[in-house]
N, C-alpha and C positions, 0 to 999 in steps of 0.2 A: 472605416466600420468595422471590420475582424475585430480590431482590440477592445472598442468599444463593447463589442458582443462578449468578447472570451471576459469583459470584464462584469457586464449585468448582469447576464444568465445563470450562476452561481450564487450570486445576491438577489435576484429574484427565486429561482427554486430555494435558498436556503429562506426565506419568510414562510413560503408557499410550503416546505415541509412539518414550520411550526403550526401549521393551522389543520393539518390532518392527520388521522389517525382513529384507533381506535375511542379514546376522547376527543370528540372534536373540539376546538373553539375556533370565538370568533375572531375577525379584526379587532375586534373594542375589548373582549377579554384577553388578550395576548398586550394590544398596547395599556390598558389598565395594568394586568399582569411588571410590566419591564417598569413603567414609575412606580409602583408600591415599592418597587427593588431601589430606585431610584430616589424619590422623596417621599419614606417611609408615613410620612406625620400628614403629608397631600392627598392620602391615596390608598385604596385599601382593598387591592383583590382578595378574592376566596382562597385557603388551600389549597385547594387542592389547583385551583391553576397553579396555582407558586409551585405547589410542585410538581408535576405536568411537564410545567415550562424548562426549571430554572434542574432540576433533578432527572429530573428523563428525558427530553425532547431535546432540548438544545446539549447539550455534554452530550447526546447518539447523533446530531445535525451532525455536530463539528468534525468528531471521530470520522464521520464516513466521509468528509472530506477531505480529512488531515489523510487519514487513508489511501484514498484514492491519487489523492496528489504527489504523494512519497512516493507509490507502486509503479504509478504513469513519470516519472523522472526522470527515477531508478533507471524506469526497461529504457526509453528513451536515449540513455549513458552509454548503459551499457549495448545498445546495439552500434551506439555508435563509435565503441574503442575494441569492442569484439567485432565490427564493419558486417554484421550478422542480423537481420534483421526480423529473424526467426527467435532472438533470448530474447526473454525476459527474467524481472527481477529475482527468481531463485534459483538460475543458472548454478549459482557456486553455493547450493545447496543447503541458502539462508532457513526456507522457506521445511524442508526436511527437521531442520537443526531444531526450530525454535517451533516445530509438532510434537516431536520429542519429547524436549524442556517441559511444553502443558502439560503433553500425556504425561509425563511424569511424577511434575507438581500434582497432579489430579487424583492419582496413582496413592500420591504420601498423604496430603492434608487434603489439597481441594479453598488451601485459602486464595483471595480472588492475586490478592500481592505476589502472590509467593508463584503462580502460574504465571503471569506477566514477568515477572524478572528471571525464571529457570527460562521461558522461551525466548526471553530475552539475549543471556550467558548463553544457551546452546544455541541459537540460532548466528550467534557472530563467531562462538568456536567455531561451528562449522565453516563457514570462508577465514579458519582461521587456517582451519588444515586442509584444505583445499587448496589457501596458497602456498603452505608449505607444499605440499607433492608438487605445485608445479614449479617454484623452486630447484625442489630437485634432483627431475630429470633434466636436460640441457636440449632439446628441443624445442623446438617450437613454443616461447611461454604463452602465446593465446591459446594456443589449442589444448596446450595440458592444462591452464584455468579451467578449458569447457571440457574436458576430460575428468582433470580431477572435481569437478563438480559431479559430477554425475555420477561418479563413484561414491562420492561424501553424500550426496542424496541416496542414495543406493539402500546404503547401512543404517540410515538416519530410517527410512522408512522402515527398514525389515529392525528398528529398535522398537520404535510403532509401532508395528504388531505384533510384535513381544509383549511390548506393556499391554495392552488393549488382551494379548490372548489370557493374560496374569489377573488381568481386574477382575473386578468383582461385576458380572453383568445384571446384577439389580440396581446399584446404586455407581459404580464409579466409571463403568464402561460406555452406558448413555452419554455419562459425564465429558467424558472424551470424543466420543464418536459422535455428537452436538458440538465439543470446541474444533475440531477436525474438522468441520462441514464449513465455519467462520459463519461469527455473526454479532452482532453492534446489542445486543438486547441487555444485556447487565454492564456497558460500557456507566462511570462516573467520571466527574470531575475529575478526582483527586489520580484516573487512573491515565485521565488527556495532562494534568499536571507534568508524569514522571515522561511520558513521550516529545513532548511538546515544542520542549526548546531540542531539543538534538535533530528531530526530522528539521525544526529552521534554520538552522544554524547549518546545516548539509546540504540544504538547499540553498542559501547565499551560495555557498561556498563552490557548488554547482559553477551558479549563475557566473560567477565570478571567473569561474577556467572557459565558461563558455566557448574562447578562442582558442583557446588550445583542443576541447574537446573537435571543434571543427579541422585540427589538421588535426589531431589523433583517430578522427575519420576519415584519412586520405590513405593511415596504412604505414605502419613504425619504422621504414625507410625514409618516407618522407617526408614526417612530422622530425627523423631528427636531420635530415636533409633542412632545414628550417630551424634546427638549433631546438629543439625544444627538445626534453628530457622525458621522453616516453618511458621508463621505467618507472619514476618517479610522478609523474602527472598520473597512469596508470592507480598508482597504489594509494595516492589518494581517492582518486575517482570512486575505486572500489570500496573501499573504506565507505566514503561518503553512504553511497548506495545501498551497501551491506545494512550500514545503521542504521537510515530509513525503514530499508525494508523487510527488519526486524521486529526494530522499533511498533513499523506499524502493524506487523504479524502478531502482534506478543498480546496487544489490544483486540484482532479484528478478529484474529483463527485465522487459518488461509484459505488466502479468497486469492486467486489467480486473474489471468487473461485482461484485465485493469494494462498493469504495466507492460502487456502484447498486443495490444489495440490501439489503445488509446497514442502512443507514441504512432505508429501509423497514419491515422485517421487527422491528425495533426500533419505530419509529413504531407498530407493530401491538400488542407489546406492552407500552412504558411510556408512547405518548401521545408530543407532541409537545414537551411543554416542555422544553430541552436543561438544565437542572436537572439530567434521567437520561438523557436522550436520549446524552449525551457517554458515561460513562462508561458505557453500557449497549452503544454501537455498536464502545469499545475493546476489550470484554468478547469481544461475538458476532463481532466481528471476525479478532478474534484465534483466535477457537476455528473459525471457518471454515474460515480460510486453513493452518490447522494441519491441522484432517478432508481439506482438497481433496491439502495435501501428503503427508500418510500415502497417502495412494489413490492420486497419482502414484507412490511412489517403492514401492513394494505389491502393487500392482495386475497388472501384469505382469514379467515378467522382464526388459523395456529398461524403464529410465522417464520416463515419460508429463511432454510439457511442461506446466505450472504453469496459463500461457496458456488452454490448450484444453480444459483440464478448470473453469476457473474460468466458462469460455464454456458450454460442456455442461453443469453446473450451475448455474449461475446465470439463465440466456436463460431454460427452464422456468418456473422461480420466478418469475422477473420475470415473465412473461405470467401466467401466476397471482395475482401482485397487482396486474395491471390487470385484474380480474375484479371484486379487493375496490374499485374506483372512490378506489384512492389512501388505504385508511383510516390513519388516525393522518396528517392534512392538518391537519383541519377544530378 
């Protein structure tokens, strides 16, 4: 029953999300829009329907689901290998690095492609620096990664503040501030085409390593006793999660809480076994982000920032989870 719900609910919300918005569409109009694309000689939908459906609404819906799934599965994997229920996908500095890259690109030119490429590059660079720091010291490698991530995040956050300080307050600064708050209003199919393949490949790699994630979550000494090369698999998992997070942040801006809260909810529902946990986080993460994005674009006359809404929804729910004493971690 749970498997059916995890499969059906995102699909149902996908079609509901197509219908709602400032330009409301009926079921018949949506069906006609799809048919006119598949059979252009037999069906003819209005230009407004085609534009809203294929250039605005569907790219945004797919982006929300992709971002939610990527952040959630990354959070679940990171919480497992770091053995810490409070770890989120940005723990290694990827969000701060991507934020600086986007802010710098917006300061220089504002080209959407440059913003996305710069956010992706600096997000990956931030984690590379964090990993290099952890390898330099010879203490606990997991602790070094977390502490290095905190330091790198602080540096890139300071650089973001510097960019905002020197930006033109009438043109550049509002664009930088809005991007950093997160949103999907300007997403297009070309933006999706850049990030969808690496995200899906990394998801597949994590699922193939699901039993190793189960072993790594026991601890390094236990995993090595069972014959698992902890260093190698930790590196593979970190690279996959970093690439997914950087790709997601590059198109959505900084969106928090999904990668922290959704894995906890899924552990409460399906348990800690990664064979079930990873698919559940993908489904529920996509559902959560799409639901929040629907609220962002429909609740008010102006669109609300996605990152603000995820915090308003995620933080109170996380407090509730704390009262459950990390249920699902045993």
